[in-house]
LUMFIMAR-549993 format. One record per residue (C-alpha): x, y, z. Coordinates in steps of 0.05 Angstrom, whole numbers, padded with zeros to 5 digits, always signed. Last residue first. Layout:
N
XYZ/...
# end
This chain:
585
+00044+00268-00312/-00009+00221-00300/-00059+00242-00247/-00074+00195-00185/-00074+00115-00167/-00127+00089-00216/-00099+00115-00278/-00026+00087-00267/-00049+00016-00235/-00084+00013-00303/-00034+00040-00342/+00015-00025-00308/-00043-00068-00325/-00042-00040-00400/+00027-00052-00420/+00023-00044-00487/+00075-00084-00519/+00134-00065-00551/+00187-00118-00546/+00222-00089-00482/+00150-00079-00451/+00105-00018-00454/+00104+00033-00413/+00057+00091-00438/+00096+00166-00424/+00136+00159-00493/+00100+00220-00519/+00068+00261-00476/+00010+00247-00439/-00071+00259-00463/-00122+00235-00413/-00184+00217-00442/-00239+00196-00397/-00305+00159-00381/-00299+00145-00453/-00359+00139-00508/-00385+00076-00532/-00416+00056-00593/-00347+00043-00624/-00337+00086-00683/-00374+00144-00665/-00365+00147-00590/-00285+00129-00602/-00279+00188-00650/-00326+00233-00609/-00286+00222-00540/-00222+00225-00587/-00236+00289-00609/-00258+00325-00542/-00188+00301-00514/-00150+00335-00564/-00193+00394-00555/-00171+00388-00487/-00094+00374-00497/-00093+00432-00545/-00122+00484-00492/-00072+00457-00442/-00007+00469-00484/+00042+00419-00483/+00001+00354-00486/-00008+00369-00553/+00051+00331-00571/+00007+00272-00563/+00010+00202-00525/-00061+00182-00503/-00091+00144-00448/-00156+00133-00451/-00210+00113-00392/-00269+00062-00387/-00314+00061-00330/-00321+00007-00281/-00385-00022-00245/-00414+00012-00181/-00437+00065-00210/-00406+00111-00157/-00348+00061-00131/-00307+00072-00204/-00261+00024-00217/-00218+00030-00274/-00230-00005-00341/-00166+00010-00393/-00149+00034-00451/-00086+00054-00481/-00066+00105-00541/-00002+00109-00572/+00007+00045-00623/+00000+00091-00683/+00014+00159-00661/-00048+00207-00638/-00038+00270-00669/-00101+00281-00723/-00156+00220-00686/-00153+00160-00729/-00107+00127-00654/-00173+00141-00619/-00206+00090-00652/-00161+00030-00661/-00145+00043-00578/-00216+00031-00570/-00230-00030-00611/-00161-00062-00575/-00185-00045-00506/-00230-00120-00511/-00295-00106-00482/-00342-00142-00433/-00410-00121-00410/-00438-00118-00341/-00451-00042-00333/-00379-00033-00368/-00326-00081-00359/-00260-00080-00395/-00217-00144-00404/-00145-00140-00406/-00133-00190-00352/-00169-00232-00398/-00121-00224-00453/-00146-00215-00524/-00198-00230-00585/-00163-00287-00613/-00196-00318-00678/-00169-00401-00683/-00189-00438-00743/-00209-00502-00748/-00280-00483-00781/-00294-00414-00722/-00261-00432-00661/-00274-00368-00612/-00222-00334-00573/-00191-00314-00507/-00120-00310-00490/-00097-00328-00409/-00061-00388-00439/-00082-00445-00403/-00029-00496-00422/-00051-00556-00423/-00010-00631-00418/-00057-00660-00362/-00061-00592-00335/+00000-00549-00348/-00005-00484-00303/-00009-00414-00333/-00066-00395-00291/-00030-00398-00224/+00023-00356-00247/+00095-00363-00240/+00100-00438-00232/+00169-00459-00202/+00236-00445-00190/+00242-00422-00264/+00172-00434-00312/+00167-00497-00335/+00194-00555-00382/+00166-00514-00439/+00120-00549-00491/+00151-00561-00566/+00110-00622-00569/+00050-00589-00560/-00013-00574-00522/-00058-00507-00518/-00115-00473-00487/-00149-00419-00508/-00202-00386-00459/-00268-00377-00480/-00313-00336-00540/-00362-00387-00560/-00365-00380-00643/-00359-00455-00646/-00381-00498-00589/-00340-00497-00524/-00292-00549-00490/-00290-00556-00413/-00231-00521-00387/-00267-00504-00315/-00267-00433-00340/-00294-00437-00404/-00257-00472-00468/-00230-00459-00521/-00179-00521-00554/-00113-00515-00600/-00076-00580-00611/+00007-00573-00628/+00066-00621-00662/+00041-00587-00738/+00020-00515-00732/-00049-00502-00702/-00097-00470-00753/-00101-00392-00769/-00091-00334-00725/-00168-00313-00758/-00177-00231-00765/-00238-00216-00722/-00277-00155-00750/-00329-00108-00707/-00407-00093-00736/-00457-00062-00690/-00447+00008-00736/-00451-00039-00794/-00525-00072-00777/-00550-00125-00741/-00479-00171-00734/-00479-00248-00751/-00447-00284-00676/-00386-00285-00636/-00406-00306-00577/-00389-00276-00507/-00460-00252-00492/-00463-00181-00472/-00404-00156-00494/-00399-00198-00553/-00470-00205-00580/-00466-00125-00584/-00414-00126-00623/-00433-00171-00676/-00386-00200-00719/-00353-00207-00787/-00306-00246-00800/-00235-00238-00824/-00189-00286-00859/-00122-00268-00878/-00117-00278-00955/-00107-00351-00979/-00034-00382-01002/-00013-00423-00942/-00063-00426-00881/-00065-00377-00824/-00012-00397-00771/-00023-00432-00709/+00010-00445-00637/+00073-00419-00657/+00138-00391-00613/+00181-00429-00551/+00113-00460-00531/+00116-00426-00473/+00146-00366-00510/+00074-00351-00539/+00038-00369-00602/-00011-00340-00664/-00013-00328-00731/-00032-00273-00787/-00007-00287-00840/+00011-00236-00900/+00037-00273-00960/-00035-00282-00991/-00051-00205-00992/+00013-00205-01049/+00065-00153-01035/+00091-00119-01098/+00106-00049-01087/+00033-00020-01103/+00010-00077-01052/+00049-00052-00997/+00013+00008-00980/-00058-00019-00984/-00042-00081-00960/-00009-00047-00894/-00082-00009-00881/-00124-00076-00896/-00081-00112-00843/-00090-00047-00794/-00156-00050-00810/-00169-00124-00792/-00128-00125-00727/-00079-00183-00703/-00078-00192-00627/-00014-00193-00602/+00048-00237-00617/+00033-00251-00680/+00031-00221-00760/+00072-00265-00796/+00094-00234-00870/+00113-00308-00907/+00127-00292-00987/+00169-00223-00985/+00202-00233-01053/+00152-00183-01094/+00173-00129-01042/+00207-00086-01085/+00224-00027-01061/+00244+00031-01122/+00205+00082-01094/+00195+00080-01025/+00192+00157-01012/+00167+00174-00948/+00101+00192-00921/+00041+00157-00927/+00095+00092-00914/+00101+00115-00833/+00017+00099-00828/+00030+00034-00855/+00094+00024-00823/+00072+00037-00751/+00005-00008-00766/+00052-00077-00781/+00090-00059-00734/+00042-00060-00673/+00014-00125-00710/+00071-00161-00676/+00135-00178-00730/+00150-00236-00778/+00198-00233-00837/+00205-00292-00888/+00233-00287-00963/+00283-00238-00957/+00305-00202-01011/+00369-00177-00982/+00360-00113-00998/+00288-00114-01009/+00272-00136-00947/+00312-00088-00908/+00281-00031-00951/+00217-00055-00924/+00241-00064-00851/+00281+00008-00861/+00213+00045-00869/+00204+00040-00785/+00254+00091-00775/+00274+00099-00707/+00230+00040-00681/+00261-00001-00737/+00331+00010-00722/+00320+00015-00651/+00307-00061-00662/+00383-00071-00672/+00383-00106-00752/+00383-00174-00766/+00386-00212-00836/+00380-00298-00820/+00406-00347-00870/+00373-00417-00864/+00402-00489-00852/+00344-00500-00816/+00370-00497-00752/+00391-00428-00763/+00319-00408-00787/+00295-00433-00723/+00349-00404-00675/+00348-00336-00701/+00279-00310-00729/+00234-00347-00693/+00260-00383-00635/+00306-00307-00607/+00262-00252-00640/+00196-00288-00637/+00209-00314-00567/+00238-00243-00541/+00302-00226-00516/+00332-00230-00581/+00296-00166-00606/+00264-00167-00669/+00283-00127-00724/+00286-00184-00774/+00297-00218-00836/+00296-00281-00856/+00330-00318-00923/+00285-00388-00960/+00324-00430-01007/+00301-00491-00976/+00232-00476-00967/+00198-00450-00900/+00117-00482-00889/+00108-00448-00855/+00079-00501-00810/+00138-00545-00829/+00195-00511-00814/+00154-00465-00753/+00138-00535-00726/+00210-00564-00729/+00239-00504-00702/+00192-00502-00641/+00214-00586-00638/+00274-00572-00631/+00280-00517-00589/+00224-00564-00554/+00273-00622-00545/+00342-00578-00527/+00291-00566-00470/+00259-00496-00466/+00255-00464-00388/+00207-00409-00384/+00234-00351-00333/+00176-00298-00307/+00185-00223-00303/+00130-00205-00267/+00157-00161-00212/+00209-00120-00255/+00156-00114-00312/+00174-00110-00381/+00148-00176-00392/+00180-00256-00411/+00250-00286-00396/+00258-00339-00438/+00306-00391-00411/+00349-00431-00464/+00381-00503-00468/+00351-00546-00410/+00363-00612-00409/+00299-00662-00439/+00341-00676-00492/+00389-00706-00459/+00460-00674-00488/+00498-00684-00545/+00551-00624-00565/+00579-00606-00512/+00649-00574-00525/+00714-00602-00496/+00777-00546-00501/+00739-00481-00522/+00769-00442-00555/+00795-00383-00539/+00818-00322-00587/+00791-00261-00549/+00716-00250-00523/+00702-00167-00543/+00657-00167-00491/+00639-00148-00427/+00654-00192-00372/+00607-00192-00299/+00613-00248-00251/+00556-00268-00214/+00551-00285-00134/+00508-00230-00112/+00517-00168-00069/+00556-00132-00116/+00500-00131-00168/+00482-00064-00174/+00553-00039-00170/+00578-00109-00223/+00519-00064-00277/+00551+00002-00256/+00615-00009-00279/+00597-00064-00342/+00552-00014-00372/+00603+00020-00408/+00637-00045-00421/+00576-00068-00453/+00535-00127-00424/+00550-00204-00404/+00529-00241-00333/+00553-00302-00310/+00541-00357-00265/+00476-00343-00269/+00426-00336-00205/+00358-00339-00243/+00321-00301-00191/+00368-00255-00167/+00394-00247-00236/+00325-00223-00257/+00313-00184-00196/+00389-00138-00210/+00380-00136-00276/+00306-00108-00275/+00333-00061-00229/+00398-00049-00269/+00344-00040-00326/+00301+00021-00287/+00364+00053-00265/+00385+00055-00345/+00328+00087-00354/+00347+00152-00378/+00415+00131-00409/+00369+00104-00460/+00348+00029-00489/+00380-00003-00433/+00401-00075-00459/+00349-00126-00467/+00360-00194-00425/+00381-00255-00463/+00383-00321-00422/+00439-00378-00431/+00445-00445-00409/+00512-00485-00403/+00526-00542-00452/+00595-00507-00457/+00588-00504-00539/+00519-00484-00527/+00546-00422-00472/+00586-00398-00540/+00530-00414-00589/+00486-00354-00544/+00557-00318-00532/+00576-00312-00605/+00503-00281-00621/+00510-00238-00581/+00581-00200-00598/+00550-00214-00666/+00508-00157-00645/+00429-00153-00629/+00437-00118-00559/+00466-00147-00502/+00445-00163-00430/+00470-00234-00440/+00446-00273-00383/+00487-00336-00367/+00471-00394-00331/+00508-00467-00310/+00494-00533-00337/+00556-00549-00358/+00598-00495-00335/+00613-00412-00326/+00656-00391-00285/+00702-00328-00321/+00737-00368-00349/+00685-00411-00382/+00650-00348-00407/+00719-00324-00440/+00735-00394-00477/+00658-00394-00492/+00657-00328-00526/+00718-00359-00563/+00686-00422-00584/+00625-00378-00608/+00663-00336-00650/+00701-00388-00681/+00635-00440-00691/+00605-00379-00721/+00667-00366-00772/+00650-00437-00802/+00579-00412-00806/+00590-00352-00846/+00590-00292-00821/+00568-00221-00863/+00564-00163-00824/+00615-00168-00776/+00672-00163-00821/+00668-00094-00820/+00623-00056-00779/+00554-00083-00752/+00489-00045-00785/+00485-00093-00842/+00487-00158-00793/+00477-00222-00832/+00476-00289-00801/+00489-00353-00831/+00525-00345-00890/+00552-00416-00925/+00624-00422-00925/+00633-00476-00869/+00578-00517-00898/+00573-00592-00880/+00629-00594-00827/+00615-00524-00793/+00535-00541-00795/+00544-00596-00759/+00584-00561-00711/+00532-00510-00706/+00476-00568-00705/+00507-00596-00650/+00525-00537-00611/+00435-00524-00619/+00426-00600-00589/+00403-00661-00619/+00436-00661-00685/+00401-00677-00751/+00394-00604-00766/+00318-00597-00784/+00303-00590-00861/+00288-00531-00915/+00228-00554-00955/+00245-00570-01044/+00273-00532-01081/+00217-00528-01132/+00189-00475-01070/+00235-00419-01122/+00233-00357-01089/+00282-00312-01154/+00349-00285-01133/+00389-00246-01189/+00426-00204-01137/+00425-00236-01067/+00503-00247-01045/+00517-00180-01073/+00456-00148-01035/+00413-00110-01082/+00418-00023-01076/+00351+00010-01058/+00396+00060-01013/+00447+00068-01048/+00404+00091-01105/+00405+00040-01169/+00336+00010-01154/+00311-00037-01204/+00248-00005-01211/+00172-00016-01177/+00128+00045-01171/+00106+00077-01102/
# end
């Protein structure tokens, strides 16, 4: 995997990016002086009309390279079409489109109208169409949008599913209209976006982000990064996820930086495409959840990456789920020969309720990993020094708070805990959401004196936050608390188990009076009962050897059986419910 100039078509540098070398001397990227996204679009179009706003390499023709002036023209056309369908200032619009020029046009077009957009994921396959319609129907009933936008091939089914709800359904293309009276200013607390979270229909909750919150989030990310004036973002993340919407799409635009965006499925079907994208556009910043780094590390050993040069990539943010030390180690092993440096791997922590970011790992240092006693964590909830190699688990620091954000770790009564004591992670931020659409979605997620109880668990050490998992994902075995990720990573070491294809859950066991740990694992071995049984035994041995805990049961299922959110996160509560309900498919 040597670095060379890359003369083949897959390794060519984009013409706009040839000869680029990152130069911190250019200074920090500056946040727009405008008070709204629409205002920023018009301000940038006046100041730098020919600057590239977005590269969309998978789109046809002229959609592959959109300038700021071109984005304004497209936003006007989309805004006019939305207004013709009934969208008004303060109204809501749901955009059910994949990453594309029409989606971006719809987002900015709604902003020109002073309306409030939200992005919903499209169905990933024909087989999931009904599940998608069920989720859309639920969200439309909650959000009460005036307009919903979806692809033409979905429009008839969508109209039928929403027949009893008062919403207009339209599809791109949007035409050539103009918003006659664009809304470029708004009160700072007026809503700018609604971000829907969770992949389950019943739990989908709308997070309302004001103009103040969106701009504060972009400022915090830009300063905490830091982002420089010559940076380029590259992302495959879906825009219905906060990391994709706020982190990869809106923040760069508000900082006058270009973004390179491809569809999530392009990464899902070919993970090495992510690395090639960074090479081609000499991207300097690219974020992703931990599972993506794990998947790339596994795939990179099997594909030819000759010519791929990642020396430009100086900020590889890793967040949205617990960051795994083994994943970081494996990722660095396969990318170091491609020019990627350890100090450029940046674990982080955040959530949609803050717009996005809460903490970033410090600049210029490799990820910090703390060896901790498994026994002390399970029995005492304390991050103490391990007694032996077998008693060791490495937790990764998610870093320090970004500007404008504070982080605490507290007990159930919101009393702060000392360093190395595991408790609930609380955050307060200038970018805090206005609230949940139609009120609190979860009593644990209500603000108390400006502090949000995130539902995550972690500990502090020397001013840095270590996230250990979600409180609802805890597995309790004989009075000991375990996070599922340790068991899942152990299961993934067995041949035939794909990265991200294992879920560990605790299921009540009436006979013992405690929970038992069940591992549900995706493998092609499920087709052959004998091979499935052999795989299950291998997983039992691997988990017992690596964690000291033997699973109560291992269930081998077909690939793509495990439920995940639309952003790719495993849904452990759903798996636990499936296991408790009876035999899995």
